[in-house]
C-alpha positions in Angstrom: 114.0 87.1 113.0 117.2 87.2 111.6 118.2 84.4 113.6 115.3 82.1 111.8 116.7 84.1 108.2 120.0 84.1 108.6 120.3 87.0 106.3 119.8 90.6 106.4 118.7 90.6 102.5 115.8 87.3 104.0 115.0 89.5 106.7 114.2 92.9 105.2 112.7 91.6 102.0 110.0 89.7 105.0 109.5 92.7 106.8 109.0 94.3 103.4 106.2 92.2 102.6 104.5 92.5 105.0 104.8 95.6 105.3 103.3 96.2 101.5 100.5 93.4 102.2 99.1 95.7 105.1 99.4 98.8 103.4 97.6 97.3 100.6 94.8 95.7 102.7 94.2 98.5 104.6 93.9 100.6 101.3 91.1 98.3 99.8 88.9 98.4 103.5 89.4 102.1 102.9 88.2 101.9 99.0 85.6 100.3 100.0 84.7 102.0 102.9 84.6 99.8 105.5 84.1 100.8 108.8 87.9 100.2 110.5 88.0 98.8 113.6 91.0 97.8 115.6 90.2 93.6 114.7 90.5 94.9 111.4 92.7 97.0 111.3 95.8 94.6 112.6 93.6 91.4 110.8 96.0 91.8 108.0 99.4 91.6 110.2 98.0 88.5 112.3 97.0 87.0 109.0 100.5 87.5 107.6 101.7 86.6 110.7 100.8 83.2 110.9 101.6 82.6 107.4 105.2 83.9 107.5 105.6 81.6 110.7 103.9 78.7 108.5 106.4 79.0 106.0 109.5 79.2 108.1 
């Protein structure tokens, strides 16, 4: 990822956005009492990876 962004701060910012969005999504899913499965748990990461790749 460092090769694509070309700076450490850009790489860290992208990773932090992905991390915080995943934490928030899982927190909301847990708050509304959704049953967590492998697909639901991995979906925020998959969605953010796809959208991040589109923007790069």
